PASEBA-1860 file (N, C-alpha, C; in nm, 3 decimals):
! residues 269
1> MSTTESAS> 11.223/21.355/19.945/11.289/21.368/19.815/11.356/21.505/19.804 ~ 11.475/21.508/19.746/11.546/21.634/19.730/11.476/21.723/19.627 ~ 11.498/21.853/19.640/11.434/21.947/19.547/11.474/21.921/19.403 ~ 11.602/21.890/19.382/11.649/21.870/19.244/11.589/21.745/19.179 ~ 11.538/21.652/19.261/11.478/21.530/19.208/11.326/21.535/19.206 ~ 11.268/21.641/19.257/11.122/21.648/19.263/11.061/21.672/19.124 ~ 10.934/21.642/19.112/10.869/21.642/18.981/10.864/21.781/18.919 ~ 10.884/21.785/18.790/10.876/21.909/18.713/10.738/21.974/18.730
9> HYNHLEQM> 10.736/22.106/18.719/10.608/22.178/18.721/10.532/22.159/18.590 ~ 10.594/22.096/18.494/10.534/22.078/18.361/10.519/21.928/18.334 ~ 10.416/21.894/18.258/10.395/21.753/18.225/10.360/21.741/18.077 ~ 10.361/21.617/18.028/10.331/21.588/17.887/10.421/21.672/17.795 ~ 10.549/21.674/17.827/10.644/21.755/17.750/10.647/21.714/17.603 ~ 10.631/21.585/17.580/10.638/21.537/17.441/10.521/21.586/17.357 ~ 10.418/21.638/17.421/10.302/21.690/17.348/10.311/21.841/17.323 ~ 10.411/21.905/17.380/10.425/22.050/17.363/10.484/22.084/17.226
17> STRDLLAN> 10.449/22.201/17.175/10.511/22.250/17.052/10.654/22.292/17.082 ~ 10.734/22.304/16.979/10.873/22.351/16.997/10.875/22.486/17.066 ~ 10.789/22.577/17.022/10.785/22.710/17.082/10.752/22.703/17.231 ~ 10.655/22.620/17.268/10.618/22.609/17.409/10.730/22.547/17.493 ~ 10.797/22.448/17.436/10.911/22.389/17.508/11.018/22.494/17.536 ~ 11.054/22.569/17.433/11.158/22.671/17.448/11.116/22.781/17.545 ~ 10.992/22.825/17.534/10.942/22.932/17.621/10.938/22.887/17.767 ~ 10.898/22.763/17.790/10.888/22.714/17.927/11.025/22.689/17.989
25> INREDKTV> 11.119/22.639/17.910/11.256/22.626/17.960/11.312/22.763/17.997 ~ 11.289/22.860/17.910/11.335/22.996/17.935/11.271/23.055/18.061 ~ 11.142/23.026/18.080/11.072/23.075/18.199/11.137/23.020/18.326 ~ 11.172/22.893/18.323/11.239/22.833/18.439/11.378/22.892/18.458 ~ 11.450/22.910/18.349/11.587/22.963/18.359/11.590/23.102/18.423 ~ 11.486/23.180/18.399/11.482/23.317/18.454/11.479/23.318/18.607 ~ 11.441/23.206/18.668/11.433/23.202/18.813/11.570/23.182/18.880 ~ 11.669/23.141/18.802/11.799/23.106/18.859/11.870/23.226/18.922
33> PDAIEKVI> 11.882/23.340/18.853/11.950/23.454/18.917/11.885/23.499/19.047 ~ 11.753/23.487/19.055/11.685/23.525/19.180/11.725/23.433/19.294 ~ 11.742/23.305/19.264/11.785/23.209/19.367/11.928/23.240/19.412 ~ 12.012/23.280/19.318/12.150/23.313/19.352/12.157/23.440/19.436 ~ 12.072/23.536/19.404/12.074/23.663/19.478/12.059/23.640/19.629 ~ 11.982/23.539/19.665/11.956/23.511/19.806/12.081/23.464/19.881 ~ 12.180/23.413/19.808/12.299/23.359/19.875/12.424/23.443/19.851 ~ 12.407/23.564/19.800/12.523/23.651/19.778/12.604/23.673/19.907
41> PQIEKLVE> 12.540/23.691/20.024/12.620/23.706/20.146/12.712/23.587/20.174 ~ 12.665/23.466/20.143/12.749/23.347/20.162/12.864/23.344/20.060 ~ 12.833/23.382/19.937/12.937/23.388/19.834/13.042/23.491/19.871 ~ 12.998/23.605/19.923/13.089/23.712/19.963/13.190/23.663/20.067 ~ 13.143/23.594/20.169/13.233/23.544/20.273/13.338/23.450/20.215 ~ 13.295/23.363/20.125/13.387/23.268/20.064/13.491/23.341/19.978 ~ 13.447/23.435/19.898/13.540/23.509/19.811/13.648/23.577/19.895 ~ 13.609/23.637/20.005/13.706/23.708/20.088/13.811/23.613/20.144
49> VIVEKMKT> 13.769/23.492/20.180/13.863/23.392/20.229/13.958/23.347/20.118 ~ 13.904/23.323/19.999/13.987/23.280/19.887/14.091/23.386/19.853 ~ 14.049/23.511/19.848/14.142/23.620/19.818/14.255/23.623/19.920 ~ 14.219/23.613/20.046/14.319/23.615/20.154/14.420/23.502/20.136 ~ 14.370/23.382/20.107/14.458/23.266/20.089/14.546/23.281/19.965 ~ 14.490/23.327/19.855/14.566/23.336/19.730/14.669/23.448/19.736 ~ 14.643/23.551/19.813/14.741/23.658/19.830/14.868/23.608/19.898 ~ 14.857/23.503/19.974/14.973/23.448/20.043/15.022/23.319/19.977
57> GGRLFYIG> 14.988/23.301/19.850/15.041/23.188/19.773/14.952/23.067/19.764 ~ 14.832/23.072/19.822/14.742/22.958/19.818/14.678/22.939/19.682 ~ 14.615/22.825/19.667/14.548/22.790/19.542/14.399/22.765/19.569 ~ 14.323/22.763/19.462/14.180/22.732/19.468/14.154/22.603/19.392 ~ 14.094/22.507/19.460/14.061/22.378/19.399/13.909/22.363/19.387 ~ 13.866/22.301/19.277/13.727/22.258/19.260/13.726/22.107/19.247 ~ 13.632/22.039/19.311/13.609/21.896/19.284/13.461/21.876/19.256 ~ 13.432/21.781/19.167/13.294/21.749/19.135/13.288/21.629/19.043
65> AGTSGRLG> 13.167/21.582/19.018/13.145/21.469/18.928/13.044/21.510/18.821 ~ 13.054/21.449/18.704/12.958/21.476/18.598/12.956/21.622/18.558 ~ 12.835/21.676/18.538/12.820/21.816/18.497/12.889/21.910/18.595 ~ 12.873/21.885/18.725/12.933/21.971/18.826/13.085/21.972/18.814 ~ 13.143/21.855/18.794/13.287/21.846/18.777/13.335/21.918/18.653 ~ 13.260/21.903/18.544/13.298/21.969/18.418/13.294/22.120/18.433 ~ 13.194/22.171/18.504/13.184/22.315/18.524/13.304/22.368/18.601 ~ 13.350/22.293/18.700/13.469/22.333/18.774/13.592/22.334/18.687
73> VVDASEIP> 13.607/22.231/18.604/13.721/22.223/18.512/13.719/22.340/18.414 ~ 13.602/22.370/18.361/13.590/22.482/18.266/13.630/22.613/18.332 ~ 13.577/22.639/18.451/13.607/22.764/18.519/13.757/22.777/18.545 ~ 13.818/22.670/18.595/13.961/22.672/18.626/14.045/22.694/18.500 ~ 14.005/22.629/18.391/14.085/22.636/18.268/14.083/22.774/18.204 ~ 13.980/22.853/18.236/13.968/22.985/18.174/14.046/23.094/18.248 ~ 14.095/23.064/18.368/14.162/23.167/18.448/14.297/23.210/18.389 ~ 14.386/23.119/18.349/14.514/23.165/18.293/14.500/23.250/18.167
81> PTYGMPQG> 14.423/23.208/18.066/14.414/23.293/17.947/14.342/23.425/17.970 ~ 14.243/23.425/18.059/14.164/23.546/18.082/14.237/23.647/18.170 ~ 14.303/23.596/18.274/14.361/23.686/18.374/14.512/23.675/18.388 ~ 14.576/23.592/18.307/14.721/23.580/18.312/14.774/23.512/18.436 ~ 14.686/23.446/18.511/14.731/23.371/18.628/14.812/23.249/18.582 ~ 14.916/23.214/18.656/14.992/23.093/18.619/14.903/22.969/18.624 ~ 14.932/22.874/18.536/14.863/22.746/18.542/14.882/22.686/18.681 ~ 14.777/22.624/18.733/14.789/22.556/18.861/14.752/22.639/18.981
89> KVIGIIAG> 14.709/22.763/18.960/14.663/22.843/19.074/14.515/22.819/19.102 ~ 14.439/22.791/18.997/14.300/22.747/19.010/14.289/22.613/18.939 ~ 14.247/22.510/19.010/14.254/22.373/18.959/14.118/22.306/18.969 ~ 14.071/22.250/18.858/13.947/22.174/18.857/13.975/22.026/18.845 ~ 13.915/21.948/18.934/13.932/21.802/18.933/13.795/21.737/18.918 ~ 13.784/21.645/18.824/13.657/21.575/18.801/13.671/21.427/18.834 ~ 13.571/21.372/18.898/13.571/21.229/18.929/13.587/21.148/18.801 ~ 13.681/21.055/18.802/13.707/20.975/18.683/13.820/21.027/18.599
97> GDQAIRKA> 13.876/21.143/18.638/13.989/21.198/18.563/13.948/21.271/18.437 ~ 14.047/21.319/18.363/14.020/21.403/18.246/13.933/21.335/18.142 ~ 13.939/21.201/18.133/13.855/21.131/18.035/13.706/21.154/18.064 ~ 13.673/21.183/18.191/13.533/21.203/18.229/13.480/21.338/18.182 ~ 13.567/21.425/18.134/13.521/21.554/18.082/13.435/21.531/17.958 ~ 13.473/21.434/17.877/13.401/21.407/17.752/13.300/21.294/17.762 ~ 13.331/21.197/17.846/13.246/21.077/17.851/13.232/21.031/17.996 ~ 13.110/21.002/18.037/13.085/20.960/18.175/13.167/20.836/18.210
105> VEHAEDDQ> 13.229/20.838/18.327/13.304/20.723/18.377/13.218/20.655/18.483 ~ 13.183/20.531/18.457/13.085/20.459/18.540/13.131/20.450/18.685 ~ 13.045/20.490/18.776/13.063/20.479/18.921/13.178/20.564/18.976 ~ 13.238/20.651/18.894/13.350/20.733/18.944/13.306/20.820/19.061 ~ 13.182/20.868/19.057/13.137/20.959/19.163/13.103/20.887/19.292 ~ 13.098/20.753/19.287/13.057/20.677/19.405/13.172/20.642/19.499 ~ 13.295/20.673/19.459/13.414/20.640/19.538/13.445/20.755/19.635 ~ 13.419/20.733/19.762/13.436/20.839/19.862/13.583/20.863/19.897
113> EQAWKDLQ> 13.670/20.771/19.859/13.812/20.784/19.892/13.894/20.852/19.781 ~ 13.843/20.851/19.658/13.926/20.889/19.545/13.958/21.038/19.538 ~ 13.866/21.122/19.581/13.890/21.267/19.569/14.015/21.308/19.647 ~ 14.029/21.255/19.768/14.146/21.293/19.848/14.275/21.242/19.782 ~ 14.268/21.124/19.721/14.385/21.074/19.648/14.421/21.168/19.533 ~ 14.317/21.213/19.462/14.340/21.306/19.350/14.399/21.437/19.400 ~ 14.349/21.487/19.512/14.398/21.612/19.568/14.541/21.599/19.618 ~ 14.574/21.484/19.676/14.710/21.463/19.724/14.811/21.461/19.611
121> QLSISATD> 14.767/21.416/19.494/14.856/21.417/19.377/14.903/21.558/19.345 ~ 14.823/21.657/19.386/14.856/21.796/19.360/14.901/21.869/19.486 ~ 14.935/21.790/19.588/14.993/21.843/19.713/14.908/21.952/19.777 ~ 14.777/21.931/19.781/14.690/22.028/19.848/14.731/22.041/19.994 ~ 14.719/22.163/20.047/14.760/22.187/20.186/14.670/22.292/20.249 ~ 14.697/22.324/20.374/14.615/22.420/20.447/14.631/22.562/20.396 ~ 14.721/22.584/20.303/14.732/22.717/20.240/14.628/22.735/20.130 ~ 14.557/22.628/20.094/14.465/22.628/19.981/14.319/22.633/20.027
129> VLIGIAAS> 14.229/22.647/19.929/14.084/22.642/19.954/14.024/22.539/19.859 ~ 13.933/22.458/19.909/13.868/22.353/19.828/13.718/22.378/19.822 ~ 13.665/22.383/19.700/13.521/22.396/19.679/13.467/22.266/19.617 ~ 13.371/22.205/19.684/13.304/22.088/19.628/13.176/22.130/19.557 ~ 13.159/22.083/19.435/13.043/22.120/19.354/12.957/21.996/19.333 ~ 12.832/22.004/19.376/12.743/21.888/19.362/12.599/21.936/19.368 ~ 12.529/21.929/19.258/12.389/21.976/19.255/12.305/21.905/19.360 ~ 12.319/21.774/19.368/12.238/21.696/19.462/12.281/21.718/19.606
137> GKTPYVIG> 12.410/21.743/19.624/12.464/21.755/19.759/12.491/21.622/19.826 ~ 12.485/21.514/19.749/12.507/21.382/19.809/12.609/21.297/19.733 ~ 12.688/21.358/19.648/12.788/21.285/19.570/12.901/21.235/19.660 ~ 12.919/21.103/19.672/13.021/21.049/19.763/13.162/21.101/19.734 ~ 13.199/21.114/19.609/13.332/21.165/19.571/13.356/21.302/19.634 ~ 13.255/21.388/19.629/13.269/21.525/19.682/13.264/21.524/19.834 ~ 13.173/21.447/19.891/13.164/21.438/20.038/13.297/21.393/20.096 ~ 13.352/21.287/20.040/13.478/21.233/20.091/13.593/21.331/20.077
145> GLKDARNQ> 13.600/21.398/19.963/13.708/21.494/19.941/13.703/21.609/20.039 ~ 13.584/21.663/20.060/13.569/21.774/20.155/13.600/21.729/20.298 ~ 13.550/21.612/20.334/13.573/21.562/20.471/13.721/21.543/20.499 ~ 13.791/21.478/20.405/13.933/21.452/20.424/14.013/21.583/20.425 ~ 13.975/21.676/20.339/14.045/21.804/20.336/14.025/21.880/20.467 ~ 13.903/21.879/20.513/13.872/21.949/20.639/13.950/21.891/20.755 ~ 13.966/21.759/20.755/14.042/21.693/20.861/14.189/21.733/20.859 ~ 14.234/21.782/20.744/14.373/21.826/20.730/14.387/21.978/20.748
153> GIITASIT> 14.281/22.042/20.796/14.289/22.185/20.823/14.274/22.274/20.701 ~ 14.221/22.217/20.593/14.201/22.294/20.469/14.062/22.356/20.471 ~ 14.052/22.482/20.434/13.921/22.549/20.427/13.839/22.487/20.315 ~ 13.714/22.454/20.346/13.627/22.390/20.248/13.502/22.474/20.223 ~ 13.450/22.460/20.102/13.325/22.527/20.064/13.249/22.434/19.972 ~ 13.122/22.465/19.949/13.043/22.381/19.860/12.942/22.465/19.783 ~ 12.905/22.414/19.667/12.797/22.472/19.587/12.698/22.360/19.558 ~ 12.580/22.369/19.618/12.477/22.267/19.598/12.345/22.334/19.563
161> CNANTAVA> 12.250/22.252/19.519/12.118/22.305/19.482/12.006/22.240/19.563 ~ 12.042/22.178/19.673/11.949/22.128/19.773/11.992/22.181/19.909 ~ 11.900/22.186/20.002/11.929/22.237/20.136/11.972/22.124/20.229 ~ 12.059/22.158/20.323/12.097/22.069/20.434/12.148/21.934/20.385 ~ 12.244/21.937/20.294/12.295/21.814/20.234/12.420/21.764/20.304 ~ 12.457/21.641/20.273/12.580/21.582/20.328/12.703/21.657/20.280 ~ 12.700/21.706/20.156/12.812/21.785/20.105/12.826/21.914/20.184 ~ 12.717/21.985/20.203/12.721/22.113/20.276/12.769/22.095/20.419
169> KQADYPIE> 12.739/21.981/20.478/12.781/21.955/20.617/12.932/21.946/20.630 ~ 13.001/21.918/20.521/13.147/21.910/20.523/13.213/22.040/20.478 ~ 13.134/22.145/20.461/13.185/22.273/20.409/13.185/22.380/20.518 ~ 13.297/22.449/20.530/13.303/22.565/20.619/13.218/22.679/20.562 ~ 13.209/22.683/20.429/13.133/22.789/20.362/13.036/22.726/20.261 ~ 12.922/22.676/20.309/12.825/22.615/20.217/12.744/22.720/20.142 ~ 12.729/22.700/20.012/12.645/22.785/19.929/12.535/22.697/19.871 ~ 12.411/22.723/19.912/12.298/22.641/19.870/12.205/22.724/19.782
177> VIVGPEFV> 12.207/22.698/19.654/12.124/22.773/19.558/12.004/22.684/19.523 ~ 11.890/22.714/19.582/11.773/22.628/19.566/11.693/22.676/19.446 ~ 11.714/22.609/19.333/11.650/22.652/19.208/11.519/22.579/19.181 ~ 11.484/22.482/19.263/11.357/22.412/19.245/11.365/22.299/19.143 ~ 11.251/22.238/19.113/11.247/22.125/19.019/11.294/22.165/18.880 ~ 11.356/22.070/18.812/11.401/22.094/18.675/11.285/22.079/18.576 ~ 11.299/22.141/18.460/11.196/22.130/18.356/11.176/21.984/18.316 ~ 11.286/21.913/18.294/11.282/21.768/18.279/11.322/21.711/18.415
185> TGSTRMKA> 11.234/21.641/18.480/11.254/21.599/18.618/11.391/21.536/18.639 ~ 11.467/21.594/18.733/11.596/21.539/18.771/11.712/21.574/18.681 ~ 11.688/21.650/18.575/11.795/21.683/18.480/11.873/21.805/18.531 ~ 11.965/21.780/18.624/12.032/21.890/18.692/12.138/21.960/18.608 ~ 12.156/21.917/18.485/12.243/21.995/18.396/12.172/22.123/18.350 ~ 12.044/22.135/18.381/11.966/22.250/18.338/11.977/22.363/18.441 ~ 11.874/22.388/18.521/11.879/22.502/18.614/11.991/22.489/18.717 ~ 12.008/22.371/18.771/12.114/22.353/18.871/12.251/22.379/18.810
193> GTAQKLVL> 12.272/22.326/18.690/12.399/22.349/18.622/12.421/22.496/18.591 ~ 12.315/22.564/18.548/12.323/22.707/18.521/12.358/22.783/18.649 ~ 12.295/22.747/18.758/12.322/22.813/18.886/12.468/22.794/18.927 ~ 12.517/22.672/18.914/12.656/22.645/18.952/12.752/22.725/18.864 ~ 12.725/22.730/18.735/12.810/22.806/18.644/12.811/22.954/18.681 ~ 12.694/23.011/18.709/12.686/23.153/18.745/12.761/23.181/18.876 ~ 12.747/23.093/18.974/12.816/23.113/19.101/12.967/23.103/19.081 ~ 13.011/23.006/19.002/13.155/22.994/18.974/13.206/23.119/18.902
201> NMISTTVM> 13.129/23.170/18.806/13.166/23.296/18.740/13.186/23.407/18.843 ~ 13.090/23.417/18.935/13.094/23.523/19.036/13.217/23.508/19.126 ~ 13.243/23.386/19.169/13.355/23.363/19.260/13.487/23.395/19.193 ~ 13.514/23.329/19.081/13.647/23.343/19.019/13.670/23.483/18.963 ~ 13.567/23.545/18.906/13.583/23.680/18.853/13.611/23.779/18.964 ~ 13.535/23.771/19.072/13.556/23.864/19.184/13.692/23.842/19.247 ~ 13.733/23.717/19.262/13.866/23.688/19.318/13.975/23.750/19.230 ~ 13.964/23.732/19.100/14.067/23.786/19.010/14.072/23.938/19.015
209> IKLGRVKG> 13.956/24.002/19.022/13.953/24.148/19.033/14.019/24.192/19.163 ~ 13.986/24.124/19.273/14.043/24.158/19.403/14.193/24.133/19.409 ~ 14.241/24.043/19.326/14.385/24.015/19.320/14.458/24.107/19.222 ~ 14.385/24.205/19.168/14.448/24.305/19.083/14.464/24.266/18.938 ~ 14.387/24.168/18.893/14.403/24.117/18.757/14.316/24.190/18.654 ~ 14.247/24.296/18.698/14.166/24.378/18.609/14.203/24.524/18.634 ~ 14.212/24.603/18.527/14.238/24.747/18.539/14.120/24.821/18.478 ~ 14.053/24.903/18.559/13.930/24.965/18.510/13.825/24.857/18.495
217> NKMVDMQL> 13.796/24.820/18.371/13.711/24.704/18.347/13.773/24.611/18.242 ~ 13.905/24.621/18.228/13.976/24.550/18.121/14.060/24.435/18.173 ~ 14.068/24.328/18.092/14.150/24.211/18.124/14.293/24.237/18.078 ~ 14.363/24.323/18.148/14.494/24.368/18.101/14.602/24.261/18.113 ~ 14.576/24.153/18.186/14.674/24.046/18.200/14.643/23.924/18.113 ~ 14.544/23.936/18.026/14.506/23.821/17.944/14.622/23.776/17.856 ~ 14.626/23.646/17.829/14.728/23.589/17.741/14.690/23.614/17.596 ~ 14.785/23.661/17.517/14.758/23.697/17.378/14.779/23.575/17.289
225> TNNKLIDR> 14.685/23.481/17.299/14.704/23.350/17.236/14.635/23.334/17.101 ~ 14.560/23.435/17.057/14.499/23.427/16.924/14.473/23.568/16.873 ~ 14.435/23.576/16.746/14.419/23.707/16.683/14.309/23.790/16.749 ~ 14.202/23.725/16.794/14.094/23.798/16.860/14.144/23.869/16.985 ~ 14.226/23.798/17.064/14.276/23.857/17.188/14.381/23.964/17.161 ~ 14.460/23.944/17.056/14.557/24.048/17.017/14.484/24.174/16.975 ~ 14.378/24.158/16.896/14.298/24.275/16.854/14.236/24.345/16.975 ~ 14.185/24.265/17.070/14.127/24.323/17.192/14.234/24.400/17.269
233> GMRMIMEE> 14.353/24.342/17.277/14.462/24.409/17.347/14.499/24.542/17.282 ~ 14.502/24.543/17.151/14.534/24.668/17.080/14.429/24.774/17.107 ~ 14.301/24.734/17.109/14.194/24.830/17.136/14.205/24.887/17.277 ~ 14.243/24.802/17.372/14.263/24.850/17.509/14.371/24.958/17.514 ~ 14.480/24.932/17.444/14.592/25.027/17.444/14.553/25.156/17.373 ~ 14.483/25.144/17.261/14.438/25.262/17.187/14.349/25.349/17.275 ~ 14.258/25.285/17.347/14.164/25.359/17.432/14.235/25.422/17.551 ~ 14.324/25.348/17.614/14.391/25.395/17.735/14.494/25.505/17.707
241> LGVDQQKA> 14.568/25.490/17.597/14.679/25.582/17.569/14.649/25.683/17.459 ~ 14.536/25.665/17.390/14.500/25.758/17.283/14.591/25.751/17.163 ~ 14.638/25.629/17.130/14.725/25.610/17.013/14.649/25.539/16.903 ~ 14.705/25.539/16.782/14.639/25.472/16.670/14.672/25.322/16.672 ~ 14.606/25.249/16.582/14.621/25.103/16.582/14.765/25.061/16.554 ~ 14.831/25.129/16.462/14.968/25.092/16.426/15.061/25.105/16.547 ~ 15.046/25.216/16.620/15.128/25.238/16.739/15.094/25.135/16.847 ~ 14.965/25.108/16.864/14.923/25.010/16.965/14.980/24.873/16.935
249> EALLNEFG> 14.978/24.835/16.808/15.032/24.705/16.769/15.182/24.698/16.796 ~ 15.252/24.807/16.764/15.396/24.810/16.786/15.429/24.798/16.934 ~ 15.353/24.870/17.018/15.376/24.864/17.162/15.347/24.726/17.218 ~ 15.240/24.665/17.170/15.204/24.532/17.218/15.312/24.431/17.181 ~ 15.365/24.442/17.060/15.474/24.354/17.017/15.599/24.377/17.101 ~ 15.624/24.502/17.137/15.744/24.536/17.213/15.737/24.487/17.358 ~ 15.622/24.512/17.424/15.612/24.484/17.567/15.552/24.346/17.598 ~ 15.475/24.290/17.505/15.425/24.154/17.522/15.299/24.139/17.604
257> SVRRVIDS> 15.251/24.247/17.667/15.126/24.239/17.742/15.064/24.378/17.752 ~ 14.933/24.381/17.761/14.861/24.508/17.773/14.903/24.581/17.900 ~ 14.912/24.508/18.011/14.948/24.573/18.138/15.084/24.641/18.129 ~ 15.182/24.573/18.073/15.317/24.631/18.068/15.319/24.757/17.982 ~ 15.240/24.756/17.874/15.232/24.876/17.791/15.173/24.992/17.871 ~ 15.057/24.967/17.931/14.986/25.074/18.002/15.068/25.124/18.120 ~ 15.125/25.032/18.198/15.204/25.073/18.314/15.326/25.155/18.273 ~ 15.386/25.119/18.161/15.506/25.191/18.117/15.477/25.334/18.077
265> FTGHA> 15.354/25.362/18.034/15.322/25.495/17.983/15.235/25.576/18.080 ~ 15.193/25.513/18.189/15.110/25.588/18.284/15.173/25.597/18.422 ~ 15.300/25.557/18.432/15.375/25.575/18.557/15.341/25.477/18.665 ~ 15.284/25.360/18.627/15.249/25.259/18.730/15.339/25.139/18.727 ~ 15.448/25.147/18.655/15.538/25.032/18.642/15.605/25.001/18.778
END
């Protein structure tokens, strides 16, 4: 039996108090970062490959089903507003299509041929990198997508929460985060999902920093799509240039982005 499907360390959950349930879930969650720490060398190798590919025009693709697929879609969707990357440079694909983001699509993950069809719709090529996300490591949709991509000379990677899986066997850069049994047996949206989310955060954030999308510790290329982000942009300019809010607002309106303001006044244009 796979680790993610093995019995919880806790039993008679329905008899626990609310406080005990919360405390025990939290206790399990605390183990996730330690499991990730063990695979940082593997994550590092993958990040360096992604950076190299994206510097020459390549893209980053995620494929997955269910929770894993949704996590990939979420990570990809946050890159343009956070880092100003063009849409379509980081792409999340979920088995069953966009409708599966909100509602499970029956048997979508069982089709081993569909992932490659979905990837071909977006003209994936050997200039790109494909990461398959699957807690179990045995999702047919992900296995098939990675296998077909690899056969076409595309660099593949995987994020799983079991060791020596069929998914990992199709990955040039397998990342196996072994988080152990879930608090509710088999509920991989819990620790496994948390682990996948944290690893995706690490990968995409580090890639964006390495691609020059952060200055100091600031998201200077973020899209100014709401008042919160406009206020954040003004604070960045105030801090960097030593100007008041009125001046910062005027500069932001004039130049349209935090980076353009800062570069224009610090000689980095």
